[in-house]
N, C-alpha and C positions, 0 to 999 in steps of 0.2 A: 398537802395531802401525802399520806404514806400508804403503802400496800402491806396488808397483813394477811397471812394464809387463813383460809376459811376455818379450818379446824382449830387454829389458835384462837380465833375470835369466839367460836362457839364454846370451846373449853373454858376460856377465861370468863365469859358471861355466866356459864353454868356454875362455876365455883363461887362467883359473887352472889348468885341467886340462892345458893345453899346457905350462905351466911345470913341471908335475909329471911330464912325460915322455909324455903322450898325443900321438899323431899327430892332426892337425886333424880328420879325419873321426870318429875315436873320441871325441875331446874334445867335438865337437858333439853326437854321439849321447848320450853320458853326461850332458852338461849338459841336453839336452832332457828326458831321463828324470827328472832331479831337478826340473826346472821343471814338467813335466807333473804330477808327483805333488803338488806344492804347488798348482798350478792346479786340480786335481781335489779338493782339500780333504783329502788324506791327509797332514796336516802333520807327523806324527811321522816320516814316511819321506822327506820332501822336503828343503827347505833346512835344516830342523832336524837332519837326519842328515848333512849335508855335512861338518861338522867331523870327525865320527867317521870318515867315509869317507877324508878326507885323512890322518887318523892311521894308518889301516890301510895306506895307500900308503907313508907315511913309515917305518912299522915293517917293511915288506917283506912284509906278509901279502897285499897286492894288487899284482900286477905290471901297471903301466899298459900294457905292450906285449904282455901275454899275450892270445892269440887262440885260440878253441877249434878243435880238430882232430878229425876222425873217426878212430876207432881200430878200429872193427868195424862190419859191416853184415850184416843178414840180413832180406831182404824189406823190409818197411816199418818195421823196428826198427833203429835205429842207436845205437851207443855213441860218445860224444864225450868228449874230455878238455878241460876248461876252462882248463888250464894256469895256474890262479890269476889269470886276468885279471879285469878289473872285472866283478862279478857281473851288473849290470844289462845291460851290453853283451853278455855271453855269453848271457844269457837271450833277448835280442832275436834274436840269430843262431840260437839253438836253435829258437825258435818259427818263425822264417822257414824253417828247413830242414824242420821238421815240416809246415808248410803246403805247401811245394813237393812233398813226397811225397804229401800228401793230394790235391793237384790231379791227381796222376798215378794214384793208386791208391784214392782215397776216404778213406784214413786214413794218418797218418804219426806216428811216435813217435821222439823223440830222448831218450835217457837220458844225462844229462850228469854226469860225475864231476869231482872236483878243481876245483870252481869256488868262488866267494866269494859273500858275501851279495847276494841279488838285489834288495835294497831293497824296493820295492813290488811284490808279486806280481801285483796286479790289472792292472798295466801290460801284461802279456803276454796276459791275457785280452782286454783292449781291443784290443790289437794284432791278435789273431786275428779278433775279432768285426767290427772295422772293415774287415777284408779279406774278409768274407763267410764266415768259418769258425767252426765250433763248436770249442771247445777245453777241455781239462782240463790243468792243470799244478800241480805242487807241489814243495816242497823240504823236505829235512830241515834241522835246525838243531842247535846245541849243546844239551846237556841243560839245559833251563831250565823244565821243567814236571814236577810230580810225577805218576807214574801213580796211578790210583785205588787206594787202600789204602795209600799211602805218603805221607809228608810230605817225602821227599827228591826233588830234581830229577833224574830219570833218563831222561825222554823229552823230545822236542822239541816246541816250539810250532809244529809244521810247517804253514805256510800252504798252503791249498788254494784253487784258483781254477777256476771253471767259467764259460764264456761262450757266449752264443748270439747270432748276428747278427740284427738287426731294424731295418728302416729307420726306424721310429717311435721308436727308442731301444734301443740294445744292452742286453741283459740280462747282467749280469756280477756274479758273486758272488765276493768275496774275503774269506776268513775264515782265522783262525788257530785253533789248537786250545784256546786259553784262553777262558773265558767272557767276559772283557773283555780288550781289548787293553791292553798294559802302559801305553801312553800315556793311555788312558781312565781307568785306575785312578789314575794320578798326577794327572789332572785332578780327579777326585773328592776326592782327598786335599788338593789345593791349595785347593779350594773349601770344605773342611771338611764335605763331604757323605758320607752313607753310601750304599753301593751298593744298588740296588733288590733284588738277589738275592745269594746267596752268590757271592763272586768269588775266594776263595782261602783260605789258611790263615794263622793267626797264628803266632807263634814257638813256641807250645806244640802246634802241629799241629791246632788246632781250626778248623773252617769258620767264616768270618767275613764280614761285610759292611763291616767297618772298612777303608777304603781305605789308611789310614796303616799299619795293621798288616800289610797284604799287601805294600805297598812295602818295609817293613822286613824282612819274612821272605823276599821274592822267591819265594813259593810260591803260584802261581796255580792255580785249579781248572780241569780240562779241561771243555770244553763237554759237556753231557750226562753229566757225571761219568764213569762207567765206559765209556760209549759213546765219548766223545771220547778217553779214554785208549787204548782199543783202536784207534780210527781213527789216532791218532798213531803207534802201533807199526806198523800195517800200511803206512801211507804211508812210514815210514822204511824198512821192509823192501823195499817195491817199488822205492824210489829207489836204495837201496844195491845190491840184487841185480841190477836191470836195468842200472845204470850200471857196476857193478863198483867203485864208490867207497866212501867212508866211510859208516858208520852213525852215528847220533846219539851213541852212547856213545864213539865214536872222535874226536869233534870237541871241541877244547879248550873248556871252559866259561868263556870269556872273550870278551866282545863285540869286543875288539880283535884276537883271534886266531881268530875263527870262520871259518876257511878250510877248504878241502877238502870242502865239503858236496856232497851229491848231489841231483839234480833230474830231473824227468820232464816232458816237453812232448808232449802228444797233440793233434793237430789232425784235424778231420773236415771233409770237404767235402760238406755235405748236398745240394748242387745235383746231385750225381751220382745221387741217388735220387728226388728230387722236383723239379718245376719251381719256380723262385724264387717265383712268385706264390702257389703252394700253400703253400710253407714260410712265407711272410709271413702268410698267412691263419691258419695253425695257431698261429704264435707270437703274433699279435695276439689271437686268441681266448683263449689261455691267460692273457695279461696282463689282458684285459678281465674274465675270470672272477674276478679278485682284487678287483674293485670299487674302492673308494677307497684301498685299501692300496698303498703304494709297492712297486714291483717292484725287485729287486736292480739297482743301477746308476742308478736314476732320479734319486736325489739327487745323484749324481756329475755328471750332465749339467747339472743346475741350478746346482750350485756352479761348474762349469767355465765356464758362460756368464757368471756374475756376475764371476768372477775375471778372465776375459779382458777384460771390459768395464771393470772398475774397477781392475785391477792386482792382482798377487798379494799377499796379506797376509803380511807378514814382520815378525818382531820387529825393531825398529829397531837394537838393539845388534848382533844377528846380521848384519843386512845391512851395517852399517858395517864389521864384521870381514871380510866377504866382499868388499865393494866396494873396500876399501883393500888387500886381499891379505894382511892380518895373519893370517888363518886359516891360511895356509900356514906361518907361522912358529911357530904354537902347538904343532903336533904334535911 
């Protein structure tokens, strides 16, 4: 691993994205989101995901010029079409719109159809919390998780994000529906370690803690077994029905063709109900009640500070591909 200054990473990515057809403002936003993800320690969805993102642009799945448009509105609920634009940029615009409605009415909801992979879902929870908003957002995905009672991948590993603003440290939960992230399971496999609890199924459909067997079968177990399975189904239904877009079973089961997904962005303006000082007191009291246990998002803030001070940790071979521009020629 090597350390690269944040601004160098963001600037280098933005220049590459302009070569792929992004206008400068969108290139800068998209690049910042990738850099922010690595900055915050979510390495599986930051720079490590960039080559795959480039491949989806090259194969036409992602339209670098696609921008979301509103297609219907009813009160504080709006439907938008992502037009297959860059998923992380579409998500930022959708959360921005939900927050605008929340400032006016207390709550805002954008249901987004026909968009692409949003990369790190937590980014949009942090976006809201840092703007003083509470937020909930989620996306459906391709079928990459078996529903409880089956060994076949039929439901999505649908990420769910909840965020609460707090001056002493935003509280942000970013989880997918699998017991372990796919990247974490690969890490256990690479280290030759067994998972601490069941994390998936082997090729025979048996629950296992063997990380290598799970990577081979690609059958992860839902969080809470049947509970996570049910939650995945309902998140998928809410996203598809509210947006009028695709459900998980309609999304191609190919990471390079995982387009046309559906997402929901909910924002709440708590200051319309309580004074800011009172809200801070309540949030601080809840965090304090946890004792020495970390609250969701606390480790992110520590990692962020460290990586901004020391540079973003990036695998040297990957950075050389990005820095030289060869990553654009590989797809």
